[in-house]
N, C-alpha and C positions, 0 to 999 in steps of 0.2 A: 252336496254331499252332506249328511245328515252329522251334527257333532257329536264325538265320541269323547268319552271321559277317560277313557282306557283304552289302549289299542296293544292287544296280545299276539305275539308272533307264534306262529305253529311249525316253524321248520319249513324245510323246502317245499312242502305240501305232501308228502308221503304219508298216508294214515297210519303207517307202521314207523314212522321215525317222529311222532309228536315228541317234542321236547317235555321231561319230566316236570321244569319250572312251569311249563304254560299249564298245564293238566291242573297242578297245584294252584296256582292264581286262579285259573278257571273254576275249579271246585269251588274254591273259597267264596267267587263272586256269586256263584250259584245260577246266573244267567248270563249269555251275550247274543248276540248275532254275529252270524259267520259268514264271511265274504270267501268261499273256497268250493271245490268240488262236492256233491251232495255227499259223495261217498266220507270225506273228511267231515262234515258235518254230523254223518252220523254216527263214526266214531266218538266225538263228542259227547253228543247226547246219551250215548251208550256209557258214559261215564258218570253220568248223573246230572249234567248240566242241562239247565232248559235253554231251548233254541228260540230266542225271543226277538223278531226282528226290531223293536222297538228300543232296545237294550242300549244302554250307554258304554256297554263293553263291546268292543270288535273284537273278532280273532280272525286271523287271516295269515296265508302262507308269508314268510319273512318278507319278498320283494313287494307284496300288496302292501303288507304291514306299513312298511318304509315309506311308500308312498303317500299311505294316508297319514303317515306322522308327519311327513314333510308338509302337508295340506292341512295340517292342523296342529301349531307350533305349541300349543297349551295343552294337548292332551299328553297325560303320562302314557308310558311305554312300557312292555315287558320283552325282551330286555332293555335296557337303558340306550338311547338313542346313539351314544358313544359305541354302543356292540351292536344296535340294531343295523346301522350303517353298512359297516363291513359284512354282516351277514348276508345282506341283499345284494350286495356286490360279488360276494363269493357264490351265489345263487346264480348270478348272470354271468359269470365267469364259467361253473360249472355246466351251465346250459349252452355255451360257447365251444365247449370243450368235447361235449355230445355232438353238437354239428359238427364239430371238426372231423370227429369220428366217422361219422356218418358217411359225410361227404367223401372221404378218404375210402371208404367201403364201398360206398353206392355208385358214387359219379365216375366214368369212364374217365373223363379227363384229369379228376384228382386222384384216379388210381394211378394213373403213369408219371405223375410228378416225382421228382428228385430233388436234392437239395441244390444241383447244378440249375435244374430249370427253375426251380420256385425264388430263388435270390434274386434274378433280375425283378422279377415283380416286387420283391421286398424292398430293395434299392428304390424304385419307382414310388412306394407307398412312402417311405422315409421321406422323400425329395416332398411329395405332397403334403405332408404332414408339416415341412417346414416351412413350407410356401404359405399355407394357411396360418401357421403360428406368427409368420413375421409380418403378414398383411395387415396386422391390427390388432385389438383385443379379440380374446376367444369368443367364437361363436359357434352356432350349430356346424357350420361348414367344418371345424375345426373337430370337433367332436366326432363328426361320421369320418374323416379321415384316419383318426386316431384307431377306430374301429376295425378300419381295413389293415393299419399296421398291425393291430394287434393281433388279427387273426393271422398275419404272418408268422408271428411267434408261435401260437399254438400249432400251425401246422408243421413248423420245423422241429418243435417240439414232439410232434408227434412221428416224424421222421426219425427222431434220434432215438425215440421209445422202440420202434421197429427193429434199429440198427443194436439195441441192447446195451446204447451206451448213456442212459437217461431218460427222463420223461419230465413232463409237466410238473410235476412236484419237485424234482431235483433242479428244474430251473429256478423255479421259485424260491426253494432253500438256499439255493447257490447264491444267488445275488441278495437275499437277504443276510445273509452269515457274510456276505463280502462287504456290505453297506455298513455293518454292526461295526467288523472287525476295521474299516477304514474311517471310521468315525470315532476316535477314542475318546473327544471332547464331548460327543453327545452321548454315547455308550457306556463311558468310563470315567476315568476320573482326571483325565489329562484336561488341560487350560491351553486353548488356542485363541488368540487375539483376535485375528482378521483371517481374511480371504486367502490371502498369499501364504499363512501360515498353514492352512487347510490343505492347499494343492501341495506345499512341501512334505508334509507329513504322510498327504496321500502316495505321493511317490517313495518315501522311503520306507511305509510299509509296505508296499508293493515289493521292494529289494529285500527287504529285511526279514520279513514274515511270509512273503509268497514265493520266495525263491528266484523271481524274475532276475534272468542273468542279460548282463550287458546294460548299457545305456540305453539302446533302443530298441528294449524288447519289447515284442508285440504292437509294433508301429504296421497297421496293415499297409501294404501295397497298394489294396485296390482303392484307397482314399482319393477324392479328386486331389490334384495337383497342390493346390493352395494348400487346403488341410493338413495334406502330408507333410508339407514343408513347416508349418506352424507345429504339427506335432513334434518333429525331429527337433525343432528348435526348445520347444519345451521341455523335451527329455534332455537334451544337453544343457538347458538353464538349472533342471532340477539336481545336477551335479556340481554347479557353479560356474559352468563354462556360458558366460552371456554377459552382455552389458546390463548395465544397471537403468538408463534412461535412452530414449530413443532417439536423444540428440548424440549419443556416443555412438550410436550405429549409422545416424546418417551420411558421414564421410564416407562410408563403404558405400551406400546407394549413388552417392554423386561418382565415386570412384567407377561403378559399374556401367553407370550411363555412358560414360567415357568410353571406355573398352570396348561396349557395344556399337557405339558409333564408329569406333576406329576399325572393329571386325567388319560391319558395313562398307564402310568406304574402302576397303581391302579386298574385299570379296568379289569375285568374278563375277558377271552378268550369269546366271542359270534359273533353271524353270526350281531347281532345289536350294535351300538354304546351306551355305557352307558349313562344315563341322564348327569352324571358329565361331561363326555367327549365333549357333543353335547354345554353343557353349556358354558366351556371353549372354546370351536371352535369357537362360536357365540361372545364371548367377544373379542377374538384374531382378529378376522376380522374385528370388529367392531372399535376395537384399532387401526388396520393397516388404516382403511378408515380416523380416525382421523387425524392420523398423515399424511397422503397422501392430505388431504383436505388441512389442514395448510400448505402443501409444494406447494401449487396449482397444484396439480397433480388430475385429475379425475380418480377415481379408475376404474370405467367400462370401460372407455376408455384403460386405463393401462392394464387391465385385458386382453381387447379383443386383445391388440396389443400383449400381451405377448402368448395368444392362437395361434394366428398368427402366430408369430416366431416358435412357438414349432410344428405348423403342416407343416410349409415350410422344418423345419430341418429334422422330420421323414420322410417326403416326400423324401427328398435329400438323407437321408442314405439309405432308400428303393431302389433309382436310382444307387446308388454308390455299392450297395450290388449287383443289377442285373446286373451291367456293369462287377463285378467280376465273376457273373457265380452262385451267391449264392440266395437264397429266404430269404429277411430279417425276414418275420414272423416267420421261423421254426429255425432262429440262436438262442444261447444262449444269454444271457444277456449282458455278457461281449462283446461279436461279435458286438452285436446290438450297444452298447454305443460306440464301437471303430467307426462304421460307422457313428452313432449320430457327435461325436464331429469332425469327419471329414467334416462332411456335414456344421457343423457349422463354422469351420476353412474356407471353400470354400464359406463363405459367404451366404448361407441360411438361411436366418433371423438372419445375424450375428451380430447386434446389442444387447446389452444387455445380459443378463446371461441366464442359463440353468433353464426354469420356472418350477422347482420342478420336475424333470425327472432326471435319471440317467446321 
């Protein structure tokens, strides 16, 4: 790529939408090379700017100009880099919006979708983003999954537009206004010292300024159980109904363990657990979430990590058994446990304890 002294952004690439500032800069320079459709280069030439393939001034649509600027950090840009990056992003988002609308109009499958049919895909994409984000440092896989999730947002916004209740612009305006409103320490004159203070102020703004009614306003029932429990506990904590330390909540967890054991001992043999067992099991899990929350541990992530370790260890045990000429699935529990412990010692998910298994 030839070195450029100045990179000038030409807007989205439409000859009828050339920015006035870009025209002024190019006329002042007198000549430039253009990376764009011939029609756009022709318009620039008609403005009295010489098109010179050897010029050190490069003119290109916003997205191309941004890529050029990224590869040439010493080049000057018009507009400045702090504005050119968002313009390029806006162009990419506008293209996604156009593709979404085209799919809704011309694709038989997309035409049939409703919010009820698309939301399961949205949830799946959200979990895939979470899995990638938790797997390690951000990588290309995370970027790809974020794109899938972003499309879900665009599609649902289009459905909202069709229903006459809003559109993509109102979606963006709404979250922007909400973020500004809920961060008076960033966009206003308030001073908040720490993250706990930010969370408390966030909840108070929702109650005082946004008219949220009740302690447990807008807690989605569709959340996974552990996240739902944590959300309820955090809402209660926002009004002061909470322990201050995990040590204070620990006795309740110990008590729930004993009560579940008692319910299990008293339950008659049955295919389905009795109502008291289900009740005490729920209380135990809820108490465990409370302790973990106060200790700063996300229970959903902790359980997923335990599941990952368990899977790695069992798969490691299966490989060890196969290497010894045995089939793991037909071994007795004692033999399976031996291979499991060997896999654990060998480092297959070696951190942490055995998650509720032999």
